[in-house]
N, C-alpha and C positions, 0 to 999 in steps of 0.2 A: 539587591537591585541597584546598580550603579551606572555611571556614565563611562563610556570607553575612554574618554579623555582623562579620567582620574584613576584608571585602572592601576597603573604602576605605583602611584603614590599610595593608593588604598591598600595594595598588597603589602607594601612596606611598612605600614602602620597597623591598620585593623586586621588585614588578611593574615599576616604572619602570626598574630595572636590567635585567630580563629582556628588555625591549623592544629593547635594543641587541644581543642575541645573534642569530646568523644562523639562526633557526629559527622555526617557527610555535608560538605558545603558545596553548593552550586551557585553560580553567578548568572545573572541576567542583566541585560544592558538596555537602558531606557534612552533612546536616541530620538532626535527631532523627526527623522525621516522614517521611523518605524510607524507607518500608518497603513490603514486598509488600502487595497488597490483602488486607484482612481483619485486618491487624495494627496495633496502636497501641502507643506507648511507655507503660510503666507510669506511673501518677501519681507524680510526684516525681523522675523520672529527668530529668537535665539535660545529659548527654553522649551523643554518638553511640555506635555499637556496635563500634568497633574497626576494625582494618586490612581485614578481609574486607568489611565494610560500606563502607569508603572506596572499595575497587575497584569494588564494585557501583554506587556512586553515579557512578563515572567512565565507565560503560558507553557512554553516548551520545557522550561526547567522544572515546572510543577508536575508535568507529565501525568495528568489524569488522576492525581491524588486529592483527597480533601486537604485543605490548607488553611492556615491562619495568616492574617495580614496585620502587620504592625509597622509603625513609623520607626525609622532607624534611629532617630534622635530623641526618642521619648523613653522614659522609664515607666513601666506599667505595674511592676510588682509581680512576685511569683504567683500569687493567687489567680491573676488574670490568665496566665499561660495555662495553669491547671484546669481552670474552667473551660477554656476553649478546647484543650486537649480531650478532656473527658466527654465534652459534647460531640466532637467530631468522631470519636470512637463509635458512636451510635447514630450519627446523622444519616438519613436516608431520604433522598428525593422521591416524592410520590407525585401526586398531581401538581404539587408546588415544590419549588426549591426549598431546602431546609437549612437555614443559617442561624447563626447566633452572633451576639455583639456584647462586649463588656462595656457597660456604661459607667461613667465617672460623675461624681457630684461637681457641678460647675465651679463652686467656690474652691475646690481642691485643684483646679486646673488653670487658675488665673495667675498673672505675674503683676508685680508692682511696678514693672518697668516699661509698660506700654500696653497695647491692645493685642487680642488674640482672635483667631477664627475657631469656631466650634460648631459642630453639628448638634443642634438643639433637638432632643428626642421626646416623643410622647409615647407611652406604652399603656396597654389596658391593665385591668386588674390581675390578669394571669401572666403578666410580663411579656406580652406579645407587642412588638413594636408597631405603632400606628403610623408614625412618620418621623422623618428626621430632616430638619431645615438648616441649611448651612448659613451661619451668620458670622459676619466679619467685624473687626474693630470692637470687640467686646472688652469692657473694662468694669471694674467694680466701682460703683457709686453709692457709698453708704452701705445700706443693707440690702441692695439689689445689684444686678448686673445690667449694663446698658450697652447697646450697639447702635452707633450712629452711622447709617449708610445712605447712599444716594436715594434709595427708595423710602427712606423715613427713619425714625428713631424707634427702637424696640427695647423693651425691658423684660428681664427674666428673674425669677427667684433664684437666690444663690444655691438652692437645694435642687435646681433643675438637673436632670440627667443629660449628659452630653456624650457624643461620640468622639473617642480619640483615635479612631481608625484601628481598633482592636476587634477584628472580625473572625468568625469562623465560617468558611465557605466551602461549597462542594464544586467540583469541576464543571458542573452544569452551568455555573454562573457565567462562564466565558461567552456563551451565545448571547446572553442578555447584555452583557457589558460591551460586546462588539457592536451589536445593534444600536445601543444607546450612544456609543462613541461616534458611530457614523452619522447619526442624526445631529449630534452636537457639531461635528466637523461641517456639516452642511448648512448649519444655521449661522446667523450673523455673529453669534458668540465665537464660533469656530474660525471666523475670519479675523478676529482681533489678535493683536501681537502678544498679549499677556494673559488671555483668558485660559482657565484650567477646568478640566472635567473631573470633579471630585467623586471619590468612591461613595461617600455617604449619599450624595445626590443621585447617583446611578442606582444604588440599592433602593432608594426611595422610589424611584421611577418604576422599578420592577414590583415593588409592593403595590403601588397604585394601579399597576396593570394586572394585579392579582396573580402574579407568577411566583411569589415567594413569601414565606413566613420567617420572621426573624425573632428569636428568643432573646430577651434582654436580661443580662445578669448584671444587676446594679452592684457597685462596689463602692465603699467608703474609703478605700485605700487612697494614699496620696500618689498623685502623679507628678513626675518631674520632667522638665524639659528646658532646653536652652533656646528660648524664642529670641531673646536678646542677649548681647554679650554680657550685659550686667547681671544676667541670671546665673552665670557660670559659677560664681563663688557660692551662691546659696545651694545650688544643686550639688557641688562638690561636698559641702558640709553635711547635707542630707545623706548622701551616699556613704560618706565616712561614718555617719552615725549608725547606719545600718550594718556596717562591718563591725563597729565596736559593740553592738548589741548581739552579735552573732548570727544575724540574719543571712550574711554572706561572709565567706572567707576573704582574707585580704587579697588572695590571688585565686581567681575562679578556676584557672587551669594551670597545673604546675608545669 
């Protein structure tokens, strides 16, 4: 999922590498004006509406299949993709939508170079997700994590499970996401110039409406991401270490 404005540059860099991989590649475009009928972006808004909006923009490309959602700029590890794939092979919507999520340990997703946003998760003893709360400006403070927001200061154990937007979903989710997105656009938040409608929050709304169950697969695997430019060198070193250990070949596709 990309923007039309970066299509040419993307194809010349990432796109031409993906052409070598043994899979079909489809592109979807997340644009500011791709909104439900009757809605328009506020005057002065310049960016799309976040991760839930991105998934909705990919609906035609997904074309009715079960699907996984990941952030393009995050490294999740091979085990995360295997878990989601295996789950989706047998996922079946019944009275409720049937989803899964790979949850990461909070301490493995922090950066030393600033704050991060994470979906803080609670699950029951059977691994069923209870709720996920989006928190921003999280950083490590000693042996805990802390988020200082306009609504207050929140603290979390470093062992907390967090959503990194690694989801396994069925196509039935689109109806719920569309309804939630329309409610968001009609609210005061939808009229702001920088507000976003996050996928974890939209899934949480579906859970609270008793429309879906989400199985959480917790992993202790390391997550890597370049949230800040200062993170780049550390991530490069970590990925090089994976290649040197034999986890990945030097070139994924010849």
